[in-house]
N, C-alpha and C positions, 0 to 999 in steps of 0.2 A: 549641630545640624548636619545631616548627611548631605554631601555635595555630589550632584550628578555630573558626569562628564559632559562637556559641551557637544552640541551637534556639529559634526565636521562641516566646514564651509562647502566642500564639494557636494554634500548631500542637501544642504538647505540653501536654495536660491529661490527668489520670488517667482522666477519663470517656471520652475519645476515643481511647485507645491502640489498641483493636481497629480502629476505623475508619481511623486513620492507617496502621496496618500493612497493612490491606487495600488502602488507597490506594497505598502504596509497593510492596508485594509483588505484588499482583494487578493493579491498574489501571495502574500506571506500568511495571511489569516484565513480568509474565506476559501481560497484554493487548497490550502493544506487540509483544512477540515473536510473539504469535499473529497479529497483523496483518501482520507483515513476513516472518516465517519461513515456509518451506513447511510444509504440514500433515504430520502431525497436530500439534495444539496440545500444548505441553509443560506440565509442572507448574510451579508457582512456585518450588519448591525440590526438591532431590534429583532433578534432571532426568535425570541419566545413568544409564541402566539397565544393570546387569551381568547380570541374569538373573532369571527367574521360576521358582519351583519349587513343587511340591506336597508335602505331608507330613501329619503329624498331631501334635497336642500331647496327651500322655498324663500324667494326674495321677499323682503318686507315692502309693503306698498308705499311707505314713506321714505324709501331710499332716494336720495337726491338724484335727479335725472343725469347729471354729469358723471355720476359714479356708475351708472348702469352700462358698464362696458365689459367685454370679455365674458367671463363667467356670469356676471350680474346682468348681462343683457337678456338672460333667460329668467322667466318667472319661476320655473320649477325644473329641477334636474334630478334624474334618478341617481342614486349613490350606492356604492358598495364601500365598506370601510373595514379596515384591519386594525384591531387593537392589539398591542404587543408591548413587550419590555425589552430594554437593551441589556439582555443577559442571555445565558445559555438556555436551550430548550428544556433542560431538566433541572435548572437551578431554581431555588425558591423565588417566589414572587416578592416576598418581603425584602425591601431595600433595593428594589430595581427601579429604573426610570421608565415611566409609562409613555407611550406614544400612540398616535393614531395616524393611519394613512387613509386619506379620503379620495376615492376615485369617482369623479362626476361624469355622467354619460349624457350625450346630446350637445356636445360643444364642438361643432365641426370647424374645419379650417386648419391652416398651418399654425402650429404652436411655436413657442419660443425655443424649442429644441430643433426646429426645422423640419418636424414631422407633419405629415398630413394625417389627421386622425379625427376622432369623435369624442375624446375624453380630456379631462383636466384633473390635475392632482393637487391636493393640499396635504402637506405633511406637518404635523405639530407634535409637540411633546409637553409633558406636564411640568414645565418650567418657564418662567417669564423672561429668563435671559440665559445665554449660553455660558459655558465654563471657560472659554478662551475668546479672545477678541477677533482674531483674524486667521487667515490661512497659515501664515508663518508660525503663529503660536500653536495652531492645530498640528502642524508638522512636528514641532518640538515636543508637544505633549504625547503624540502617538509614537514618536521615536523613543521616548523615555520608556514607554510600556512595551512596545513590540520588539524593538531592537535591544535596548539596554535592560529591559524587563525589570524596571525599577521605578514604578509609578510613585512609590513612597518618597523617594528623594525629590522628585519633581514637585509633588504636592507640599512637601515640607518647605520648599522655597517659594511656592506660589499659594499663599494662604487663601487668597480670594477664590482661586479656582477650587481649592479644597472645600471652602464654605459653600460654594454654589453646587458642587457635586453632592455634598451632604444634604442640601435642601432638595435637590432633584430626587434623591432617593428616600425622602421622608415617606412614612407609611401612607398608603392610599387604600381606602376601603373598597372601592369599586371603580372600574374603568368608566362606568356610566354616571358617576357623580364627581368626576375629576375635571378640573379646568386645564385646557391645553392652549399653548401659544405656538405660533409659527416662528417666533424669535427673531428671524431676519426681516429686513425691509423688502417690500414689494411695491411694484407700480400698481396704481389703480387709475388708469387713464393718465391724467396730468398730475395726479397726486402720488405721494409716497406714503405708504401705510404699513402697519403691522396688524396681524390677525390674532384674535383670541376666540376660543370656543368654550363657552361657559355652560355648565349643565343647569337645567331648571330644577333638578332635584338636589337637595342639600346633601353634602358629603357625609359619609360615616367612616371617618379615617381611624378605625380601631385596628391596631396591629393584629395580624393573623399569622400563625406559624404553619398553616397548611401549605404545602409546596405549590399547589395550583388553585389557591383560593380565588384568585381573580377570574379564572375561567369558570369555575363553579358558580361564582356570584353572577357573572354575566349571563350564563345560561338560565339561572333561576330567575333573575330579574326580567329578562325579556320573554320568558315563558308566561309571565303574569300580566305585563302591561307594556305600554309604549314608554319611550324615553325621548326627551327633547333637549337640544343644545341651542344656544343663541350664538350665532357668529357675528362678531363685532370687529370694527376696524378702528385703528387709532391713526389719525392724520399726523404727518410730520409738520409741525408748525414752527419749530425753532432748531435750525441746523446746529447751533452751539450745544444744545442739551440733548439733541437727538441725532447722534452720529450714525453714519451708514456702515462704517467698517469697524465698529467696536461692539461686538455682539454681547459683551459682558455688561454693557450699559443699558439699563432699563429706561425707556422713555418715560419721563414723568407724566403721570395722569393729571397732575395739577395744571399742566400746560395744555394737555390735549386728552380729553376723555375718550374712552372707547364708545363707539356708536353702533348700536345693533343694526345690522343690515339684512340678516337672513336667519332662518331657523332650520336646523338639521333635525329631522324627525326620524326616529328609529322605531318602527311599529313592532308590536308584539310578534314574536316569531320563534321558531325552533332553531336556535343558533347551532345546535348539534345535529341538524338535518344532514343526511348523508350527502357528501360532496361539497357542502358549504365551506368548511374550513379549507379543503383542498383548493377550491376556487380562489379563495382569498390569498392562500399561500402562493398561487401561481401568478398573481398580479404583481407588476412592478410599479414603483412610484418614483417620481422625479420632480423636484420643485420647479423645474423648467418646463414641464409638460403642462403648460397653461397658455391661453391666448397671449399674444404679445402685450396686450393692454394690462395683463395681470402678472407679467414676468417679474422675477426677483431683481433687485437693484444690482446693476453691474458694478457698482462701487463697493459692494460687499464681497470681499475676497473669499469668504467662506461659501457664499452662494455660488460664486463662479466655479470653485473647485468641486462643489457638490454635483454640478452638472455632469462632469465626466466620471466622477467616482461612483455615483449612483448608477449611471448607465453601464459602467464596466461590471459592477457587482451583479446587476440584473442579467446582463448577457451571460456571465459565467454560470450563474445559477440556472437560468433557463436552458442553456446548452447542456449542462451536466444532467439535468432532469429530462432531457429529450423533448423540451417544449419549444413551440414556435417563439422566436424572439420578437418581441413587439408588444403592441397594446391591443386589447379587444376593441371591437367596433360596437358590439351590442352587449348590454349587461346580461348576466345570468338571469334567467326568468325567476321571479321570486315566488311564483305559485306554480304548482304542478299542473300539467295539462289536464283539463277535465274533458273527457270524452262525453259525447252525448249518451244519455242513459240507454243501455242496451236491455230492453225488456223482452227480447226474443227468447222464449223458453225452448231450449234444445235438449235438455236432459232433466231427469228426475233424480234427486239425491235423497237418500234415507237418513234421517237423524232421529236419535243420536247415532253417531257412527259406531259406538259401542254402547249398547244398552245393558243394564244390570238388573236382573231379577234375583230374588232370594227365596230359598225354601222356607217352609213353615209347616206346622202341624195342623193348621186349620184350613178348611175349604175356602174361607174368606180371604180377602186380600186388600191391599192398599197400593197406591202407585208410588214408585220410587221418586227421588228428588228430580225436579225438572228445572230448577234454578239453583244457583250456588248458595243462596241464603234462604232456604224455604222456611216458611212459618212452621213452628212445631205443631204436630198433630195434638188434639186434645188428649188429656190423660185417659187411658183406657183404650186408645185407638189401635194398639198393636196386638190386642188379644180379642178373641171372641167370647161369647157368654160362658164357655167352658174353660176359659183361661188358656186355650191353645193359642200358639203364635200364628198370627196371620202371615200369609205370604206377601212378599213385595213383588209387584208386577212391574214389568218394563213396558213402556208405551213408545211406539215408533210413529213418526210422521213422514210424509213424503212432500218434498218441496220442488217446485219447478224452478230451474236455474238457467241462467244464460251460459254462453260458451266459457266465460271466465269462472263459472261456478258460483256467481253471486245469486243469492236467493231473490226471486221475483215475487213469488207467492206460494202459499201452501196449496197443495192439490188434495182435495178431500172428496169424500163421497157425496158431499152436499153440492159439489160443483157438477153441473150437468155436462160440462165439456171434458170431464176427467173420468177415466175408468181405471181401477186399480185391482190387481190380482196379486195378493201377498203369497210368498212362499217362505217357509221356515223349516229348518231341520235341526233337531236337538240330538245330541249323542253324549254318551259317557263312556270313555275309553280307558278309564283309570286302571282297571284290573288287567287289561290287555297290554298296558304300557310298562314303562320302566319304573322301578321304585325311586323314591327321592332319598338322596344322601346329602347332597349339597348342591348349591347353584353351580352349574358346570361352566359358567363364564367367568369364574374367579379362580385365581391360581391355587387357592387352598383345596379346590376340588381334587387335585392330584394326590392329596394326602388323606382324603376321606375314604370310607369303604367304597368299593366299586358300585357303579350304577348298573344294576342287573334287572332282567325282566321280572315283573311280578308274576306269580303263579306259573313258574317255569314248567311245572309238571303237567300242565294242561296243553296238550298238543294242538287241539283245535282252538286257535286264539279267537275265532269269531264268537265262541260261546261266552267269552269274557267281556266282549264289547256290547254295550247296550246301544243299538243303532236303529231306532225306528225310522220308517220312511218319512220323507218330507211331507209336510201338510200344507194345504193351500186354502185360501179364503178369497172371496171376491165380494166387493160391495160393502155396504154398511150393515151393522147388526148381524154379522155372520158368525157362525161357530156356536159352541166351541168345537175345535178339532184337537183330539188328544194324541199325545206321543206315548206309545206303549211298546216296549221292547222286552227283551228277556236277558237275564244273566244266569247262565248255567241252568236253563229251563225254568227259572223263577220269573214270573211276570213282574215287570217294573214299569211304573208310571213316572215319566219324566216331566210332565206338565201338559200345557195346552195353549192354544191361541184362539183369539176371537177379535172381532172389530167392533168399534162403537158407532154411534150415529154419524160420525164424520169419516168413517172408514179408516180411522187410525187403528193401528195394530196393538193389541195387548198380548204380552207373552207372560205366562205363569210357569213357574218351575215346579219341582217335585214337592213332596210332603215331608221331606226330612227323614225318610226311611232308609236305614242302613242295616245290612244283614249279611251273615256269612252263609254260604250254601250248605255247610256241614255243621252248623250250629256251634262252631268253635268261638272262643272268646277273642276279643281284640287285645293285643298285648303290647303294641308299639304305637308311636305317635303318627307314623306316616305310611307304613307299608305292611298292612295286615293282610296276609294271604287268605284267599277264599272270600274276601269281603267285597261288597259293592255299596255305593251310596247313590242318591238320585239328583246330585248336582249335574250340570250339563252345560254345553255351549254349542253354538252353531251359527250358520249364515242366515241372514235376513235379507231376502231379495224380493223383487216384485216385477210384474209386467205392468207398464203404465201406458195408457193411450190418452192423448190430449187432442181433442177435436178429431178423433178418429185416427190420428197418426201416432205410431208407436215411438216412444222416447227411449233413449239410452238411459239405463238406471245404474246409479252408483250404489252398490250394496253396503250393508252394515253387518254387524255381528251382535249376538246376544250372549251374555255370560250369566248362567244361573249359579249363584254363590250361596254360601252359608248365611244364616240370619245376621242382621245388624243389631247387636244389643246396645249400641250407643248411637241411635239414629241421628242425633244432631251433631255428633262429633266428627272431626276430620283429623287425620294424622298430620304431623308437621310437614312431611313430604307426601303428597298424595300421588295416586296413579296418574292424574292429569299432569302434575309437575314432572314426573318421570318421563311420560310420553312426550311432553313438550321439549324436555331436554334432549331426548333422542332425536326429535324432528329438527331441532336447531343444529345438533352436531352432524346430522346427515344432510344438511343443507335443504331440508324441506320447508323450514321456517326460518325467518330472520330473528336474530337475537334482539331482545329489547335494548334500546340505547339509553333510555332514561326512564327508570321505573316510576310508576305511580305509587305514592305512599298508600293510598286507599286500596288499590287493586293488587299490589305486589308485595308490599312490606307488612302492612297491618295484618293481613291474614295469617302470616307466620306467627305473630305474637298472639293473635286471637286463638289460634289452634292450640298453642301451648297452654294458654289460660283455660281453654275449653276442656282440656284433658283433666282438669281438677275434679270433674264429676265421675271420672272412671279410674283415677289413679291417685293414691294419697300423696305420693311424692310430688306430682305435678300440682296438687292442691296446695301443698306447703310452699312450693317454689313459685308458681305462677298464678295461683288461684286467688280467691277473695282475701285481700290483706296479706298476700303471700310475700315471700322474701324479695321477689323480683316483680315490681309493679310496672308492667308494660302496656296495660290496656285500660287503666282508669282514665277518666276524662282529663284529670290533671296531668298525668304522665304523657298522654297523647298530644296535649297542647305543645309540649316541647319536642317529643319524638317526631311529630309531623311537621316540624318547622325546619326550614333550610338554614336558619340562622347559625352563624359560627359559634354563638353562645352555647349551643347544644352539641357541637361537633365531638367533643371528647366523650360525652355521654353516649352518642351514637357509636363511636369507635369502641368503647368498652363493651357495649352490647354485641357488636359485630364480632369482637375477639372472643366472646364467650361461646360462639358456635364452633363446633368441631372442625378442625382443619387436618386432613389426613397427613399432610406433610409435617405437621407440628405436634399433634396430640391425639392421633386417632386411637391409640391404645387405651387412653384414659377414659373411665366412665364419667368423669366430671363435666366435660364440655356438653353443651346443648346439642341435640335435642333429647338426650336421656332415653334413647331407644337402642335396642340391640341391633346388631348388624347381621349380614348374611352368614358370617363364619363364627357366630357366637358359640362359645364353649364354656363349660364349667369343669375345672377352674378356667379363668380367662385365658384364651389362647394367645400365642405370640403372633398375632395377626392384626393389621390395621382395620380389618372388617369385623372385629369383635363388636364394635359399636357402629351406629349409623351416622351418616352425614346428610346434609341437604343436597339437592341437585346442584350441579355447577352453575346452572342458570340462577337458581335462588341465591347462591352465594355471591355471584357477580352482582346481582341487584342489591343485595345487602351491602356489598362493598361500596357501590355507588351511593347508596343511602348514607352510609357512614361518613362519606366525604361531603355530603350535602348536595349531591348531584341527583335530585329527584323532583318529581312533581309534588309540591306541598298541597295536595288537594283534599286533605282530611276535613270532613265536615261532621262535627259531633252530632248534628241533628239529621244526618242523612237517613233516608228511608230506603232500605234495600228492596229490590224487585222480588216480589213474593210469588208471582205467577208468570210463567213464560209468555202467556198471551198479553202481558203488559208491554212486552217489547215489540218493536216493529218486526215483521217477518224476516227481514234481512239479518237480524241479530239472533233469531230464535234457534237456528240450527247449532251454532257454536255453543250457545247457552245450554241446550239439551245435552250435548256431549260432555261439556265441562262439568255440569251438575252430576251426571252419572259417574264420571271418573274421579271427581274430587271426594266422593264418599267411598272410594276404594283405597286400599293400602298399597304403599310402595316399600315399606320397611316392616320387618325384615323378610326377605325371600327365603324363608326357612321352614316350609316352602312359601307360605304366604296365606292370604285369606281368600281373595277373589281370583287373583292371577299371580304368576310367579316369574322367575328370572327370564324366560324366553322373550318376554315383552321388551327387554332391553336391546334386542337385536333389531337393527333398522330394517333388515330383510323381511321382517314380519309385516311390514306396512306397505300399502299401496299409496297412502297419503297420510299426512299427520293424523294421528288418533283413529286410523281406519285400517283394520287388518286386511292383509292380502289373502284372497280366496284361492284355493287350489283350482286349477282348470277343471272344467266339467269332464268327468270320466277318468280323471287322473288317478292312478293307483300308486299308493305310497310304497317305497322300496321295502323289501323284507327286512325284518329286524334281526340284528345279531344278539348274542346273549348279553353282551356288555356294551353300554353306551359310554363313549369317551368324550373328552373335551374336543378331540379332533373330529370324530365321526359325526358329532352333532351339528357341525357347521358345513357339511358337504352341500354342494349346490343342489337345490330342489329337495333338501332334506327337511327335517322337522321345524327348522327356523325360517322357512319360506312360506309358500302358499298353504293355507290351513284347511283341513278337512273338519267336518262336524266332530266336536269333542276334542279338537286339537289343543285348545287352551287349557281346559280343566284337567286334562289327563296327567299333567305334571304335578298335580296337587296330592295331598294326603288322601288315603282311603282307609276308613271313611273320614269325612271332614271333622266329625265330632272328636275323634281322638287327638287331632292336632289342635283344635280350638281349646279343648280342655287342658292341654299340656302347656300351652304358651301363656306364661304368666310374667311376673315381675320379681325383681329382687332376688335372683338366684344366688347371689353372694350377699347374704344378709349382714355379714360383718362390715360390708361397705354401706349398704342401705337396704332395708327390707322391702322397699317399694320401687326403686329405680336402679338401673334402667329397666325398661319394660319391652315386651314384644309388640302387642297390638292393642293398646288400651282404647283406641278409638272405636274398634269393632268388638273387642273382647275385653270387657272391663276387668280391672284388678280389684279395686276397692270402691265401694259405692256408699252413698247416703241412703240409709234404709228408711222405709215408711215410718218405723217407730221413732227414729231420731228426727225425721222431718216433722212429725207431729209435735215433738218437744219444741223444736225451733219455732213452730207456728203458734205455740201456746204462750201468749203474751202475759199470762198470769204467773208463769214460772219465773224464777230468778234468772237474770241475764247470764250469770255465770253458768248455769245449767244449760241454757239454750246455746250458748257459745260452745260449750263442751260437746253437746249433741251434734252441732253443725260440723265440728272438726273431727268427729268420730266416724271414720269410714270403715265399713265392714267388708270382709272378703266376699267377692261376688260368687266364687265357686263353692260356697258353703253347702248348697243343696247336694253336691256330689258326694258328701260324706267323707269320713276320715279313715276308712278301712284299708286304704292303700291306693297306689297309683292305678293298678289294674282295675280295681273297683271303680275308681273315679271315671276312667275313660269309657268303661262299659255303661256306667250309669248315665254318662252324657249321651251316649248313643240312644239309649232308650227314653230318656227324659230331658232332652235339651230344652224343652219348653218350661221346665221347672225353674230355670234361671231367669233373672230379672232383665227387663228392658229398662234402660235409663231414660225416663221421659221428663219433660219440662213441666214444672208446676210454678205457681205464683209464690213469691217470697212473702214474709210477714208484713212488709210495707214499712218497716223501720230502718233507720240508716245503718244499723249494725249488721245487716244481712243484704245479699243481692236482691234485686227486684225479681229475678227468676232463679229458681233452684231446680237442679236436675236430680231426680229421685228414682231409686229402684221401684218398679211398679208392682212386682210380685216375686216371691221366691218361696219354694216349697221343698222341704227336706225329703229326700228319697228314703222311704222306710224299707226295712228288710223284705217285706212282702212285695215291694215294687221293684226290687233289684232283680235283674236278669242274671247277673253273674254272682253266684254265692259259693263258689268252691274255695272255702277258706283254707282247706288243707293244702292248696297249691300256692298259697300266698307267701309262705316262708316268713321272712322277716317282717312282712307287711301285716301279719296277723296280730295286730294290737287292738285290744278291746276299745271300742269307741265310746263306751258308756251308754247310758239309756238313749234311745232314739225316739223321736217324736215327729209328727207332721209339721210342727212349728219350728222355725229357726231360732226361736227364743231359747230353746234348750241349748243350742250351740253358742248363741251370742250373749246370753246373760247368765247361764248357770255353770259356766266353766267347763262344759263338755269339750272334748278334743276337737279342734278346728280342722277343716279340710286343708288349711294352709300348712299344717304341721306335717303332712305327708312329705317325706324326703324325696325330692326329684333329682338330686345331684348325680344319681347313677343312671338315669334313663338315657336312652340313645338319642333323644332330642338334643341333649346338651353334651354328649360325648361323641363328637364327630371325627376325632382324629386319633384313632387307636394306635397309629404308627408315629404319632407325634408330628410336629411341624418344625421345619428349619427356622432358625432365628432370622427374623425379617427386619429387625430394628436397624 
């Protein structure tokens, strides 16, 4: 047995126990850590905080009258409590000693410390007895560890101390289901007692290896319900068996049972509310800060020395942290201040803040999503009787708001007190702007071809910009007012506006017409010289009078984008996610502290599963009976639970998402989407593949740790119409719905918007573009746009002019849409990663295969095979070559299918809802606009017999459109000068 050296006589004297403990605990331990550790300064003991909560202590009605003294003279006292462990702030919870510091408010008068105050403290720990008897032994124990640094030798000689410490550190499942004792004796009027705090909830003491599992558990539990503890006292009835200065001796309950005297109630609350933990950390606790009637026994030497040791430690900590030394008089308010409702309308705000319309080949239209989970439109809703694609309209509303921007009510033409005059301006500046090479806000842009002006040979740049005058509407049922401009003297229709019976604004875009002024063919994915298209964007403003008084109006913006061929699908990272992340980083929005599983985590899984209808790789990975079951009812029962039993499952899923610092180059991590610097062959860049936003990843991290709201309800009914919501929530929903159905990956260049939206200078408020000042003239353009010149003050990334958002996109849009596919490196996987499967499908379930699935008379093996068989969406474009395909897309973009929702067969082998390509028509030679085969070179491969039906391609072995080699097109060859090694 190892023998520890004795404590020198000069160090250990009965009169200096307190001073020695202050020296070792405070001066040698706490003070040293304060000097070398980053702020804030920590406590001397019980340094690891698990959580701070508020509640109240309520005396029991049957408490004997003679005991109702000091603390217990009060029927009910407000309380703040700090749950902690006697270990380092970053040390694991497992194997630590738990404690609670309870501060009671509303106890006036002089306390046993000699202070005049309003509070009383109770300090307890999760052990029924202490590990040493008295102050002398405490000095010896501390000396062995702090000075001799050899606790093992001391514990080897003091087996009972070792046993007690092992019991103290036995695993605890929750701070809210643990029993605590005050250990030392206290006065209760004329009685001597000990305290015990016992939970009403049975403990779950299963060991947990997560470093901070007690904090997570406390947050989760108190976010769901109240917790209660019973405070009991044990009277000292036998001095022989109940010593006052032997803290290792447990008073026998056979001689004196614990009597309940009060209940500590901890109501449901957000323990992680801002400032709550800081408040608890600032509090100091001392067992002598109680009324004299409740003071510790003076015969307990440990109690006596704690008086000065605790005070010294608190003073050092509070001084180092720049806090007032002392005790609070009033408790922290437990509820935020509620101001009286401000229903004074001082401004009008247009929602959605960014609306999205889409081009189509039909005069008919439907409205875009106005809620984040819209009901699918009935089959056939996306085409007119001639199979032309309907346009998607954007609808805008005006809300009356108070000075804080809170919505009071919608202002409509049906209101006699409101007058509304809408103003909209659409423009298309693509041909007059710069070509797209690569997103200029990433370092790889320096190695891509230079970003130069489109159509540099046209001196009069105004002939290239399609800029109709603003159009105005007033009142209900007004319009339509058309936007008509010119491109190189060619008339161009960009859309129109009208109002409905409620004076809400409807914005329609163009008809999907793209053309070159010299009849030249399109040859590239993004920068076709001499071409225009009829997408557009511009400001949406209004003049609003309420009761005859003109209101300030917060404007909006509308973006007219290409069609949405997957109208129910969302990308894994949406435009709303991206803009939210920008707003958080630029301090316009607060970051979420505790994600909701239903609102923040589940949508990520649902989006990956939803892409099964537009990409075969996602179908095999996340789709029906796929390799990764994240959305079935059975899977969600575990993934939506905060139980530690599912922690490793959550961690494994979190680690499968791409982390730039760890695995950004690899195509394997989720979400299986290409990044802004995608190249074939894969480039030496972390942006070859996409990642989720920092906000999404932070929320997934919290979810993996179990720190989230377990609010999943398998029977929840989503909001299907925005009018189901109260007006106060409608504005945000309208904006979020519009932007969640827009893409944020990859900006190469993108579908609806591209990389400039990542610049915080583009916004006047979250999700709301900054408008250029009235009459402002944009600076003259140079021939080359660089990463430096694009960021100049008041340059293109600041206030926007009409057409300023879409000008960065491909011209025409059809060439980009038909070029962005999946599986460019088929040796890895023919289906993933993918570019934009949520908007531009890759592989789809055809009507023919759907009919087989629905035919219950067919063998199940045949039906399953048909369900798994996804066909190439681009098949209508033919297989004559890339140039043919992009020109065919320009002329016949409505020949490609829209993936719409249909009923499943109703048996368990298939989903209840199935998404199916609505229509697809092969482009015949007679319908091709581009037929110059002699210019195709290597592309001139005989496609075989052609037919109006796709069955010739899909069932007769004719060459598929997917066989056209895209490995050499400029879309995927962005770095002709190569890239420096970035690994």
